[in-house]
C-alpha positions in Angstrom: 95.4 88.8 83.2 95.9 92.5 83.4 99.4 92.0 82.7 98.8 90.0 79.6 96.3 92.6 78.6 98.8 95.5 79.0 101.2 93.7 77.1 99.1 92.7 74.1 97.7 96.3 73.7 100.8 98.3 74.3 100.6 99.6 70.8 97.2 100.8 71.0 98.2 102.6 74.4 101.0 104.2 73.2 103.3 102.2 75.7 106.7 100.6 75.8 106.4 96.6 76.6 110.1 96.9 77.7 109.0 99.3 80.4 106.3 97.8 82.3 106.1 98.7 86.0 103.8 97.1 88.4 103.2 98.9 91.7 101.1 98.4 94.7 100.1 100.2 98.2 99.5 98.6 101.4 98.4 94.9 100.5 98.9 95.6 96.9 102.5 96.2 97.4 103.4 92.3 98.2 101.0 91.5 95.7 102.8 93.2 93.0 105.9 91.6 94.2 104.4 88.2 94.0 103.1 89.0 90.4 107.0 89.9 89.3 108.4 86.7 90.9 105.7 84.3 89.5 105.9 82.2 86.4 103.2 84.8 85.2 105.8 87.6 84.8 107.4 85.8 82.1 110.2 88.5 82.2 108.1 91.4 81.2 107.9 93.3 84.6 110.9 95.7 84.7 110.2 97.8 87.6 108.2 97.5 91.0 106.8 100.2 93.2 106.0 99.1 96.7 104.4 101.6 98.9 103.7 101.0 102.7 103.9 97.2 102.1 106.5 94.1 101.4 106.4 90.7 100.6 107.6 90.0 104.1 104.7 91.6 106.0 103.2 88.9 108.1 99.5 89.9 106.9 100.7 89.4 103.2 100.1 85.7 102.8 98.4 82.7 104.4 98.3 78.9 104.3 95.5 77.4 102.2 93.9 75.5 105.3 93.8 78.8 106.9 92.1 80.5 103.9 89.3 77.8 104.1 88.9 78.4 107.9 88.4 82.0 107.3 85.9 81.3 104.4 83.8 79.2 106.7 83.6 82.0 109.3 82.6 84.5 106.7 80.0 82.1 105.6 78.6 81.3 109.1 78.5 85.2 109.9 76.5 85.8 106.8 74.0 82.8 107.2 75.5 80.7 104.5 77.2 78.3 106.8 74.2 75.8 106.6 74.8 75.3 103.0 76.3 71.9 102.1 79.9 72.1 100.4 82.2 75.1 99.2 80.3 75.7 95.9 76.8 76.4 97.7 78.5 78.5 100.5 80.0 80.6 97.7 76.8 81.2 95.5 75.0 81.9 98.9 77.8 84.6 99.6 77.5 86.1 96.1 73.9 86.9 96.9 75.0 88.6 100.1 75.1 92.3 100.3 78.9 92.9 100.1 78.9 95.7 102.7 77.7 93.2 105.2 80.4 90.9 104.5 83.3 93.5 104.8 81.5 94.7 108.1 81.7 91.3 109.6 85.1 90.8 108.1 86.5 94.1 109.5 85.1 93.8 113.1 85.8 90.3 114.2 88.9 88.6 115.1 88.0 85.4 113.6 87.5 86.7 110.0 89.0 86.2 106.6 92.2 87.8 105.5 90.9 89.5 102.3 94.3 91.0 101.4 96.4 87.7 101.5 97.8 85.7 98.9 96.9 81.9 99.7 100.1 79.6 99.6 98.7 76.7 97.8 99.9 74.6 94.7 103.3 74.0 93.2 104.2 77.6 92.4 103.1 79.2 96.1 104.5 76.4 98.1 107.9 76.8 96.3 107.7 80.6 96.6 107.1 80.1 100.4 110.2 78.3 100.9 112.4 80.9 98.9 110.5 83.9 100.5 113.7 85.0 102.5 115.6 85.1 99.3 115.6 88.3 97.6 118.2 87.8 94.8 115.7 86.3 92.3 114.5 90.0 91.4 118.1 91.7 91.9 117.8 92.9 88.2 114.4 94.4 88.7 114.3 98.0 89.7 112.5 99.0 92.9 111.1 102.0 94.5 110.1 101.2 98.0 109.3 103.1 101.0 107.1 103.7 104.4 105.3 106.4 105.9 105.6 107.7 109.6 102.9 106.5 111.9 101.8 103.6 109.6 99.7 102.0 112.2 97.9 105.0 113.6 94.8 104.3 111.5 94.5 100.6 111.9 95.3 100.6 115.4 91.6 101.5 116.0 90.5 97.7 114.9 91.7 95.9 117.9 90.1 98.6 120.0 86.9 98.0 118.2 87.0 94.4 118.5 87.0 94.9 122.3 83.9 97.0 122.4 80.3 95.7 122.5 79.3 98.6 120.4 81.7 98.7 117.4 80.0 101.8 115.5 81.8 104.4 117.8 85.2 104.4 119.6 85.5 105.1 123.3 89.1 105.7 123.7 88.7 107.3 127.2 87.6 103.9 128.4 90.2 101.5 126.8 92.4 99.3 128.7 95.6 99.5 126.3 97.7 97.2 128.3 95.0 94.3 127.7 94.4 95.2 124.1 98.2 95.3 123.6 99.0 92.0 125.0 96.0 90.4 123.2 97.3 91.9 119.8 100.8 90.5 120.5 99.7 87.2 121.4 97.8 86.9 118.1 100.6 88.5 116.0 103.9 87.5 117.7 103.0 84.2 119.4 106.6 83.2 119.2 107.9 86.2 121.1 106.1 86.1 124.3 109.3 86.8 126.3 109.1 90.3 124.9 105.5 91.1 125.2 105.6 92.8 128.7 109.1 94.4 128.0 107.3 96.1 124.7 104.8 97.6 127.2 107.5 99.5 128.7 109.3 100.3 125.3 106.3 102.1 123.9 105.1 103.5 127.4 101.9 101.8 127.2 100.7 102.2 130.9 97.7 102.0 133.0 95.6 104.9 132.7 95.6 107.4 135.4 92.1 107.6 137.4 91.5 111.1 135.7 92.5 110.3 132.5 89.1 109.8 130.7 88.5 113.8 131.6 91.5 114.7 129.7 91.9 114.2 125.8 95.6 114.8 126.1 96.0 111.9 128.6 94.2 109.2 126.7 95.0 110.4 123.3 98.8 110.2 124.1 97.9 106.6 125.5 96.5 105.7 122.2 99.4 107.1 120.2 101.9 105.3 122.2 99.9 101.9 121.7 99.6 102.9 117.8 103.4 102.9 117.7 103.4 99.3 118.8 101.0 98.5 116.1 103.2 100.5 113.4 106.1 98.1 114.1 104.4 94.8 114.4 102.3 95.2 111.4 104.6 97.2 109.1 107.9 98.3 110.0 109.7 95.0 111.5 108.9 93.2 108.1 109.7 96.3 106.2 112.9 96.8 107.5 113.8 92.9 107.3 112.8 92.9 103.5 114.7 96.0 102.9 118.0 94.8 104.5 117.9 91.6 102.6 117.1 93.5 99.4 119.9 95.6 99.6 122.4 92.8 100.2 121.5 91.2 96.7 120.5 94.3 94.5 121.9 97.9 93.8 118.6 98.9 92.1 116.6 100.0 95.0 115.4 103.3 95.6 114.2 103.8 99.1 112.0 106.6 100.9 110.6 107.7 104.2 107.4 109.8 103.9 107.0 112.4 106.7 104.6 115.0 105.6 101.2 115.1 107.7 97.9 113.9 105.9 95.0 115.8 105.5 92.8 112.6 106.3 90.7 112.8 109.3 91.4 110.3 112.0 88.2 108.4 113.0 88.6 109.1 116.7 88.2 112.2 119.3 92.1 112.3 119.3 91.8 114.1 115.8 93.1 117.4 117.0 95.6 115.8 119.3 97.1 114.0 116.4 97.2 117.0 114.2 99.0 119.0 116.6 101.8 116.3 116.3 101.5 116.4 112.6 100.0 112.9 112.1 101.2 111.2 109.0 99.8 107.5 108.8 99.0 104.7 106.3 97.9 106.2 102.8 99.4 109.8 103.5 101.5 109.9 100.5 98.6 108.7 98.0 97.2 112.5 98.8 100.4 113.7 96.9 101.3 111.0 94.5 98.1 110.9 93.3 97.8 114.5 92.7 94.8 115.6 94.9 96.2 118.9 95.6 96.5 119.4 91.8 92.7 118.4 91.0 91.2 119.9 94.2 89.9 123.1 92.5 89.2 121.4 89.5 86.7 118.8 90.2 83.6 120.4 88.7 81.2 119.4 86.1 83.1 121.2 83.4 86.3 119.6 83.7 84.9 116.3 84.7 87.9 115.5 86.8 87.7 113.0 89.9 90.4 112.7 92.0 91.2 109.1 93.1 91.3 110.5 96.8 88.8 113.0 98.2 90.4 114.9 101.0 89.3 118.1 102.7 92.5 119.9 103.9 92.3 119.7 107.6 93.9 123.0 108.6 92.0 125.3 105.9 89.4 127.5 107.5 88.9 130.6 105.2 89.6 128.8 102.0 89.0 125.4 100.6 92.1 124.8 98.6 95.7 123.5 99.0 98.8 125.9 99.2 101.0 126.5 96.4 103.7 124.7 98.5 101.6 121.7 98.9 100.7 121.9 95.2 104.5 122.1 94.2 105.3 119.2 96.5 102.6 117.0 94.9 104.2 117.9 91.3 107.7 116.8 92.7 106.3 113.6 94.0 104.5 112.7 90.7 107.5 113.7 88.6 109.8 111.5 90.6 107.3 108.5 90.4 107.1 109.1 86.7 110.8 109.3 86.1 111.3 106.3 87.9 108.4 104.3 85.8 110.1 105.8 82.6 113.8 105.5 83.2 114.3 103.5 86.2 115.5 106.3 88.4 113.3 109.0 90.1 115.6 112.1 89.1 115.5 114.3 85.9 118.6 115.7 84.5 117.7 119.3 85.3 115.8 119.4 88.6 115.9 118.4 92.1 118.5 119.8 94.5 118.9 116.5 96.3 119.2 113.7 93.8 117.7 110.5 94.8 120.3 107.7 94.6 119.8 103.8 95.2 120.6 102.5 98.3 123.6 100.0 97.7 124.6 99.0 101.4 123.5 98.9 105.0 126.3 100.6 106.6 126.1 103.9 104.9 123.4 103.8 102.7 121.0 106.7 102.0 117.2 107.1 101.6 114.9 109.8 100.3 113.3 111.7 103.0 110.0 113.3 102.2 108.7 116.3 104.0 107.4 119.7 102.9 110.4 121.8 102.0 112.7 119.3 103.6 113.1 116.7 100.8 116.7 115.3 101.4 118.9 112.3 101.5 119.3 110.9 105.0 121.3 108.0 106.3 119.7 104.5 106.4 119.0 103.5 110.0 116.8 100.8 111.6 114.9 102.1 114.4 115.5 100.9 117.8 112.1 99.7 118.4 112.4 97.7 115.2 115.9 96.2 116.7 114.1 95.4 119.8 111.7 92.9 117.9 114.8 91.2 116.4 115.4 89.4 119.6 114.1 86.1 119.8 112.7 83.8 122.7 113.6 80.4 123.6 111.1 77.4 123.2 111.1 77.1 127.1 110.2 80.9 127.4 107.6 81.0 124.9 105.7 77.9 126.3 105.9 79.4 130.0 104.4 82.6 128.9 101.4 81.6 127.2 98.2 81.2 129.3 96.5 78.6 127.4 93.0 79.6 129.0 93.3 83.1 127.8 95.5 82.6 124.6 94.5 84.7 121.5 96.2 82.2 119.2 97.1 83.1 115.7 94.6 80.3 114.4 91.9 81.9 116.6 92.5 85.4 116.2 92.8 86.2 112.2 93.5 89.9 112.5 92.0 91.8 109.4 94.2 94.9 108.8 92.7 96.8 105.6 89.6 98.1 104.4 91.2 100.0 101.5 94.0 98.5 99.5 95.2 99.3 96.0 97.1 97.1 93.4 97.8 99.0 90.3 99.6 98.2 87.0 101.5 101.0 85.3 102.8 100.9 81.8 104.5 103.9 80.3 102.2 105.9 78.0 105.2 108.6 76.9 105.0 111.1 79.7 102.2 109.4 81.8 101.1 106.1 82.8 97.9 103.6 83.1 96.7 103.0 86.3 94.2 100.3 87.3 92.8 100.0 90.8 
């Protein structure tokens, strides 16, 4: 409906119907891709922007029967399960405080995937069969990328699920070995032969006896565990999609974002993570959405409200961003805008390091974003991602699963995101329309 509305009102908006760009962040990224590949597109979407998400992500789509199971769980959690039939349960949930629904969903394994496309009906079932083929959008220009430390924020969710008190985190008391194995049983049930090897790879070790007394000790364990979460939930599927996309299209601009975030981490490890220049999910939005440019202008006179409100973590004497940070934000906004307008992110007069499309895997290049260090680097699949490309035989998998303590995918539906963005961009001369 939004795509139809933009297309029909492009003249009033001052836009160009030949240059419609659809983009999304996190769960919004695969949703943008699904719209482009769907019959609803009708050839109208020319470009895609996929940030920190891809259509191959294991959390991006589920089966119709799984969706109904999750719906029933949410209904039961919110005292609507006693109603007869789907319509009655749905009406009951409509009268329920949304915050209660979100809280149940976020803190229970048996909750509903609220970020997923449901594979149901002729179109979506056909789409599932062709999901591993990316050549259908080979002519669609794409800007795609990921952030360092993607999983460091969502990694707290499996930890919370193991605590009786889910209002606060007690990282100094967490058994990361147990949490990791339960997580892997849910998200990688066909690779059980790799689970214990993964603990070694990510240095997820039992905590020393005095670890709870040292923030550096238990925070280092948390960070190692978060790297596992990053690969399984984000990077494995991202690199799988990107490598297949590169083989079929020469119109892909890829990036890696490595500049630290100003967002507080929701744990006592905040200082530890910032000393190590934490990046994380959502980090680039601070700069692509222009928070540094608006930070000092959000007053009643200007009536400007940033899409994300951040307080710079390391600012003590002042409450403003540095000139370098402002320039960095302007650079990223211009590159995103240039891609939307022209299908490539560079201007004719700026940028010391032109951003070129990645056309092959062996010697392809991607843009690496960091403060004062924006440069093209060789495309490489991380060794930890290559580790998950290994497979297990059916015999190995069946022997490795303990049926008495199995966190099966059907029983443990893992909710990943409480904040997702799906935005539609249409060129308005030098700017664009954004719908959240």
